[in-house]
N, C-alpha and C positions, 0 to 999 in steps of 0.2 A: 573717485579717488580711491577704488579698492585696487587699481593696478599704481597708484602713487604711490612711490617708497618713503615719500617723505609726510604722508599723511599720518596722525597720529589717532586717527579716528577709529575706535575700538568697536562702537556701534557697527560699521559697514563689514567687519570681517564676520559676524553672526548672520547676517542679513544673506538670503539666496540673491545669485548674482542675476537671474532671470526667474520672472513670474511669465505664468501660460497668459496667452491673450485670454481673455474672458472670466479669469479667475477672480477671486472676490478682492485680491489685492493691486491687480493689474490697473494701473494709471493711477496709483493713489500714492501717497506720500507715505515714509515710514511712519506707524504709529508711536506717538510722542514726540513725534521731531517737530521744530521751529515752524518748517514748512506746513505742515498738518495745522498747526495753532492760526497761523497767519490764515490759511483758507476757511477754518472756522471763525476766525474775527472778521473777514470779508464777507463772508456769507451774512453774519449776524448784521452787519454795517448796511447791506442792501437791503436786507429783511427789514430794517426801521425805516430806512427810505421810501419803501414799499408802502409801508404802512403811515407815513406821512403824506405821500402823495394822496392816500384813500382820503385823510382827513380834509385835504387842501378841496379835493374834488367834493367831499362831502359839503364842506362850508362855502363853496363859491358858485357851485352847480343849483340846480333848479328840481325841484322833485317832481317827476314825471305823473302822469295819471296810473300807471302800474306801481308806484312808490319807488322805483329807482331813481336815482340821482344821478343827473347828467349835465356836461360841461362839454362847450366845444374845445378843438384843441388851442385854437388861438387865443382866448380868454385863460385857460390852464398854462399856455406856455409863459404869458406876460405874467400871471401871478407867479408860477413856481420858478420861473429862471431866476429869480434873484435869491432863492432858496439855494436851488443845486442848478449846474448848468448841464444836468445827465437825466434831463425831462423825459424823452424818447426811450433812452436804455431802461429807464425806470418803470415807464409805462409798458416796454415790452415784458420785462421780469413780471409786472403786475398782470398781466393779460396770460402769460403761462401758467401762473397761478390760479388761474379763474377767477381773480378780482376785479377787473374792468373788462369792458367788450369796447370794440370799432374797428369799423371797415378797413383792410387795406392790409398790406405787410408792415410799412413802414410811414412814418410819418414826419412829414417836411413843413417847417415854419414857411408861412407865406402860401404856399401850395395848398396846405391840407388845413388850414386855419378854421375852415365850417366843418371838420368833419367832428360828429359827434363823440363823444367817449359817456360810457355809462359804466356806473359803479354798480358791480354786480352785489 
C-alpha cells in the first residue's frame, strides 16, 4: 500500500518500510491495527477452547493412582467432536502449554483410539 498512489491510508506513511529480522516488531502487525486485534481475538478464542477441552477431560476421564486424570483419545474424540471438530489441534496446543501429555507427534482417529491422554 505504501507504493499504491491511490491509497489514502496515512498510517502507512509514518511506518518504516522494512523491519530488521530478529527485531521486536519483525513479523508482527502494526500496533493498534485491525490485524493485531484479530490475532488477539483468535488467541483468546483458542485459549478458551483449550480450557474447555481440559474440563471435558476432567469430567469424562478417570483419576489414576497418581492423582492425574486420563482418558483415551477415542473416548475424548467421541465426546469432544460434538463440540468442536478441531480436537487434535486443540490437543496439540494444550500439550504445547504443558496442560496435557500423550505419546506421539499426531493423533489419528481410529488408529490412535487407545492412546492415553493425561491431564497435567
